[in-house]
C-alpha positions in Angstrom: 26.4 15.3 170.2 26.8 14.0 166.7 24.9 10.8 165.8 26.6 8.2 163.7 24.3 7.7 160.8 26.0 4.7 159.2 25.8 2.0 161.9 22.5 0.4 161.4 20.2 -0.4 158.5 16.6 0.4 159.7 15.2 -0.6 156.3 16.7 -4.1 156.1 13.3 -5.9 156.2 11.8 -4.1 153.2 11.9 -5.2 149.5 13.6 -2.7 147.2 10.7 -2.2 144.9 8.3 -1.4 147.7 10.7 0.8 149.4 11.5 2.7 146.2 7.8 3.2 145.5 7.0 4.4 149.0 9.9 6.8 149.2 9.1 8.1 145.7 5.5 8.7 146.7 6.4 10.7 149.8 9.1 12.7 148.0 6.6 13.6 145.3 4.0 14.6 147.9 6.6 16.8 149.6 7.4 18.5 146.3 3.8 19.0 145.3 2.9 20.4 148.7 5.8 22.8 148.6 7.8 21.3 151.5 10.8 20.9 149.1 11.6 23.0 146.1 13.5 20.3 144.2 11.8 17.2 142.8 13.8 14.3 144.4 13.5 10.7 143.5 14.3 7.5 145.5 17.2 7.0 143.1 18.6 10.5 143.6 18.4 9.9 147.4 20.4 6.7 146.8 23.0 8.7 144.8 23.2 11.2 147.6 23.7 8.5 150.2 26.4 6.7 148.2 28.4 9.9 147.6 28.1 11.1 151.2 29.0 7.7 152.6 31.9 7.2 150.2 33.3 10.8 150.8 33.1 10.3 154.6 34.5 6.7 154.8 36.3 5.9 151.5 35.1 2.3 152.2 34.0 0.9 148.9 33.4 -2.6 150.4 31.0 -1.3 153.1 29.3 1.0 150.6 28.8 -2.1 148.4 27.2 -3.9 151.3 25.0 -0.9 152.2 23.8 -0.6 148.6 23.1 -4.3 148.5 25.4 -4.9 145.5 26.3 -8.6 145.0 29.7 -7.7 143.5 32.2 -4.9 144.4 32.6 -4.3 140.6 29.0 -3.0 140.6 29.8 -0.5 143.3 32.9 0.6 141.4 30.9 1.1 138.2 28.2 3.0 140.3 30.8 5.4 141.7 32.4 5.9 138.3 28.9 6.7 136.8 28.4 9.3 139.6 31.6 10.9 138.7 30.6 11.1 135.0 27.0 12.1 135.4 27.6 15.3 137.3 24.6 14.5 139.5 25.2 17.5 141.7 27.3 15.7 144.2 31.1 15.6 144.2 33.1 12.4 144.7 36.1 13.5 146.7 39.3 11.6 145.6 42.1 10.6 148.0 42.1 10.6 151.7 
């Protein structure tokens, strides 16, 4: 059975800076110990989430809420920057 991964926000009680630091620390430890072969960052994980969520839902408004953006324009700029950066993820256009 497939689990819906977008329903809840289990991290809603955390401050962004603390969460970023903790995630970054554990990603670095995973890389240094050989559990992962690519050096991920908290921000690259955020990119990955944004692209996957957008590709699966095409819901910019919900993505904006999930990324905690105060303005939808910020989310649109964020998606545009992902398209330009070539971060290794593909933004799929259309439906």
